[in-house]
C-alpha positions as CSV (number, residue, x, y, z in Angstrom):
1,M,4.3,-8.6,11.9
2,F,4.0,-7.9,8.2
3,K,6.2,-5.4,6.2
4,P,5.8,-3.8,2.7
5,F,6.4,-6.3,0.0
6,K,9.5,-4.8,-1.5
7,R,11.4,-4.6,1.7
8,V,10.4,-8.2,2.6
9,L,11.5,-9.4,-0.8
10,L,15.0,-7.9,-0.6
11,M,15.4,-9.3,2.9
12,A,14.3,-12.6,1.8
13,M,16.8,-12.8,-1.0
14,A,19.6,-11.7,1.3
15,L,18.6,-14.4,3.8
16,L,18.4,-17.1,1.2
17,L,21.9,-16.3,0.2
18,L,23.1,-16.4,3.7
19,G,21.0,-19.5,4.4
20,S,22.5,-21.4,1.6
21,G,25.9,-21.0,3.2
22,V,24.6,-22.3,6.6
23,V,23.1,-25.4,4.9
24,E,26.3,-26.2,3.2
25,A,28.2,-25.7,6.5
26,A,26.5,-28.7,8.2
27,L,29.4,-31.0,8.9
28,S,30.0,-34.0,6.8
29,H,33.2,-36.0,6.0
30,T,34.2,-37.5,2.7
31,V,36.1,-40.8,3.3
32,V,39.6,-40.9,1.7
33,P,41.6,-44.1,0.9
34,G,42.8,-45.8,3.9
35,E,40.5,-44.2,6.4
36,T,38.5,-46.1,9.0
37,V,35.6,-44.9,11.1
38,W,37.9,-45.0,14.1
39,L,40.4,-42.6,12.5
40,I,37.5,-40.3,11.4
41,S,36.1,-40.4,15.0
42,Q,39.6,-39.4,16.3
43,K,39.8,-36.4,13.9
44,Y,36.4,-35.0,15.1
45,D,36.8,-35.9,18.8
46,T,33.7,-38.2,18.7
47,T,33.2,-42.0,18.8
48,V,32.8,-44.9,16.3
49,A,29.4,-45.7,17.8
50,A,28.1,-42.1,17.3
51,I,29.2,-42.0,13.6
52,T,27.8,-45.5,13.0
53,E,24.4,-44.6,14.4
54,A,24.2,-41.2,12.7
55,N,24.8,-42.8,9.3
56,N,22.9,-46.1,9.9
57,L,26.1,-48.1,9.1
58,A,25.3,-51.9,9.2
59,N,29.0,-52.5,9.6
60,P,31.4,-49.7,10.6
61,N,34.3,-51.6,9.1
62,L,32.8,-51.4,5.6
63,I,33.2,-47.8,4.4
64,Y,34.6,-46.7,1.0
65,S,36.5,-43.9,-0.6
66,G,34.2,-41.0,-1.6
67,Q,31.5,-41.9,0.9
68,K,30.0,-38.9,2.8
69,L,29.6,-39.4,6.5
70,S,27.6,-37.2,8.8
71,I,29.5,-36.2,12.0
72,P,27.0,-35.9,14.8
73,N,27.0,-33.1,17.3
74,K,29.4,-31.1,15.2
75,H,29.0,-27.8,13.3
76,K,31.3,-26.1,10.8
77,V,31.0,-22.4,11.2
78,A,29.8,-20.6,8.0
79,R,30.7,-17.0,7.1
80,G,28.5,-14.5,9.0
81,E,27.3,-16.9,11.7
82,S,27.1,-15.9,15.4
83,L,27.2,-18.4,18.3
84,W,23.6,-17.3,19.0
85,R,22.5,-18.1,15.6
86,I,24.1,-21.5,15.6
87,A,22.5,-22.2,19.1
88,Q,19.1,-21.5,17.6
89,K,19.6,-24.0,14.8
90,Y,20.3,-26.8,17.2
91,G,18.0,-25.8,20.1
92,S,20.9,-25.0,22.4
93,T,22.2,-21.8,24.0
94,A,25.3,-19.7,23.1
95,A,26.5,-20.3,26.7
96,A,26.2,-24.0,26.4
97,I,28.1,-24.2,23.1
98,A,30.8,-21.8,24.5
99,Q,31.3,-24.0,27.5
100,A,31.4,-27.2,25.4
101,N,34.1,-25.7,23.3
102,N,36.1,-23.9,25.9
103,L,35.6,-20.6,24.1
104,A,37.3,-17.7,26.0
105,N,35.2,-15.2,24.0
106,P,32.0,-16.5,22.4
107,N,32.0,-13.5,20.1
108,L,35.2,-14.7,18.4
109,I,34.5,-17.7,16.1
110,Y,35.6,-18.0,12.5
111,P,34.5,-19.6,9.3
112,G,35.6,-23.2,9.1
113,Q,35.8,-23.7,12.8
114,I,34.4,-27.0,14.0
115,L,32.2,-26.6,17.1
116,T,30.9,-29.4,19.4
117,I,27.1,-29.0,19.9
118,P,26.1,-30.2,23.4
119,A,23.4,-32.9,23.4
120,G,19.9,-32.0,24.6
121,G,17.9,-28.9,24.7
122,G,16.0,-29.2,21.5
123,S,12.4,-28.7,20.7
124,S,10.0,-31.7,21.0
125,P,6.6,-31.7,19.2
126,V,3.6,-31.5,21.3
127,S,0.1,-33.0,20.9
128,R,-2.4,-30.6,19.3
129,G,-4.1,-29.0,22.3
130,G,-1.5,-30.4,24.7
131,R,0.5,-28.4,27.2
132,V,3.7,-26.9,25.7
133,S,6.9,-27.7,27.5
134,L,10.0,-25.7,26.3
135,S,13.7,-25.8,26.6
136,N,15.6,-22.8,27.9
137,A,16.7,-22.2,24.4
138,D,13.2,-22.2,23.1
139,L,12.0,-19.9,25.9
140,D,14.8,-17.5,25.1
141,L,13.8,-17.5,21.3
142,F,10.1,-17.1,22.2
143,A,10.8,-14.1,24.5
144,R,13.0,-12.5,21.9
145,L,10.1,-12.7,19.4
146,V,7.6,-11.1,21.8
147,H,10.2,-8.4,22.6
148,A,10.8,-7.7,18.9
149,E,7.1,-7.7,18.0
150,A,5.6,-5.9,21.0
151,A,8.3,-4.0,23.1
152,G,6.3,-0.8,22.8
153,E,2.9,-2.3,23.4
154,P,1.0,-2.5,26.7
155,Y,1.9,-5.6,28.8
156,V,-1.5,-7.3,28.0
157,G,-0.6,-6.8,24.3
158,Q,2.8,-8.6,24.9
159,V,1.0,-11.5,26.4
160,A,-1.5,-11.6,23.5
161,V,1.4,-11.8,21.0
162,A,2.9,-14.7,22.9
163,A,-0.5,-16.4,23.0
164,T,-0.9,-16.3,19.2
165,V,2.3,-18.3,18.9
166,L,0.9,-20.9,21.2
167,N,-2.4,-20.9,19.4
168,R,-0.4,-21.7,16.2
169,V,1.4,-24.6,17.9
170,K,-2.1,-26.1,18.7
171,D,-3.5,-25.4,15.2
172,S,-3.0,-28.2,12.6
173,R,-2.2,-25.5,9.9
174,Y,1.0,-24.6,11.6
175,P,4.1,-26.5,13.0
176,N,3.6,-28.1,16.3
177,T,6.6,-26.6,18.2
178,V,7.2,-23.0,19.3
179,R,10.5,-23.0,17.5
180,G,8.9,-24.4,14.3
181,V,6.1,-21.6,14.4
182,I,8.6,-18.8,14.9
183,L,11.1,-19.9,12.2
184,Q,8.3,-21.1,9.8
185,V,9.0,-20.1,6.1
186,W,5.9,-19.8,3.9
187,G,6.1,-19.0,0.2
188,G,9.8,-18.2,0.6
189,F,9.3,-15.7,3.5
190,Y,9.6,-15.9,7.3
191,Q,6.3,-15.5,8.9
192,Y,7.6,-13.0,11.5
193,S,9.4,-9.9,10.3
194,P,11.8,-9.9,13.3
195,V,13.2,-13.1,12.0
196,Q,13.3,-11.7,8.5
197,D,15.2,-8.5,9.4
198,G,17.4,-9.7,12.3
199,R,15.6,-8.0,15.2
200,I,15.0,-11.5,16.7
201,N,18.8,-11.2,17.7
202,L,18.1,-8.5,20.3
203,P,17.9,-9.8,23.9
204,A,14.4,-10.1,25.4
205,S,13.2,-7.7,28.1
206,E,12.1,-8.7,31.5
207,S,8.5,-8.0,30.6
208,A,8.7,-10.2,27.4
209,N,10.0,-13.1,29.5
210,R,7.1,-12.6,31.9
211,A,4.6,-12.3,29.1
212,V,5.8,-15.7,27.7
213,Q,5.3,-17.3,31.0
214,D,1.8,-15.8,31.5
215,A,0.9,-17.1,28.0
216,L,2.3,-20.5,28.8
217,N,0.2,-20.6,32.1
218,G,-2.9,-20.1,30.0
219,W,-3.5,-16.4,29.8
220,D,-4.8,-15.5,26.2
221,P,-5.9,-11.9,25.8
222,S,-5.9,-12.4,22.1
223,N,-9.1,-14.4,22.3
224,G,-7.7,-17.4,20.3
225,A,-6.0,-15.4,17.6
226,T,-3.4,-17.0,15.5
227,G,-1.9,-13.8,14.0
228,F,-1.7,-10.0,14.5
229,Y,-0.7,-6.9,12.6
230,N,-0.1,-3.2,13.0
231,P,-2.5,-1.4,10.4
232,A,-0.1,1.6,10.2
233,K,2.8,-0.8,9.2
234,T,1.4,-3.2,6.6
235,N,-0.4,-3.0,3.3
236,N,-1.1,-6.7,3.3
237,Q,-4.7,-7.1,2.2
238,W,-4.9,-10.8,3.2
239,V,-4.5,-10.1,6.9
240,R,-7.0,-7.3,6.8
241,M,-9.7,-9.8,5.5
242,Q,-9.3,-12.3,8.4
243,P,-11.8,-12.3,11.3
244,V,-10.7,-10.0,14.1
245,T,-10.7,-11.2,17.6
246,T,-9.6,-8.1,19.5
247,V,-7.5,-5.0,19.2
248,I,-4.8,-4.2,21.9
249,G,-2.6,-1.1,21.5
250,N,-1.4,-0.9,18.0
251,H,-2.0,-4.5,17.1
252,V,-5.1,-6.0,15.4
253,F,-5.4,-9.8,16.3
254,F,-7.0,-12.2,14.0
255,R,-7.9,-15.9,13.7
């Protein structure tokens, strides 16, 4: 879960540079003289109602030159983005976006390309202590994390890793969605090293998918832990000071 500081720092800087491009790629439109909301909607294959709602326009007939309008359910591809990465941003799947855009090859997208993002499939917050209900995209992200963190661990250890994520969802100190927990940034760093170094992009194994389901069904071999680490792979002193709940395979679990 935790990596040496220098390596994490270098990766964080790289991701921050990449991330800045992704943020700037969020689709907006600057109104030019003579444009109407209808003309803009036709340009982006959307509707007047959708643009009006997305921008809280009291009167869609009253827009002005230089005004920036958000274009709903559209994404402008940034340099270095993959379809899977875009899908994670919107809580969708690469297959769904490929289908919505009639992409013959989902691996062939290019910077500046405008993609339609299909509605639905995003994360919804859950009440603290409530049952977690996940979209297919979130289940896939969850299983990818378990695979990246615990592929070489015994099965019970994989379930324990999944359980720690759910325990964070239920803990008021952390985000209240699985996606929010997995992608959380604290102090400028992602909380899970596979998100930091890109291993989260690897497809999940069948055992990782089963481990996620077992954890969702209530199995918690971590004994209520909210984190874990491999003593052989981290020199982080903070995690070593936390109360240990159990040790499974190469992982120490803590609360």
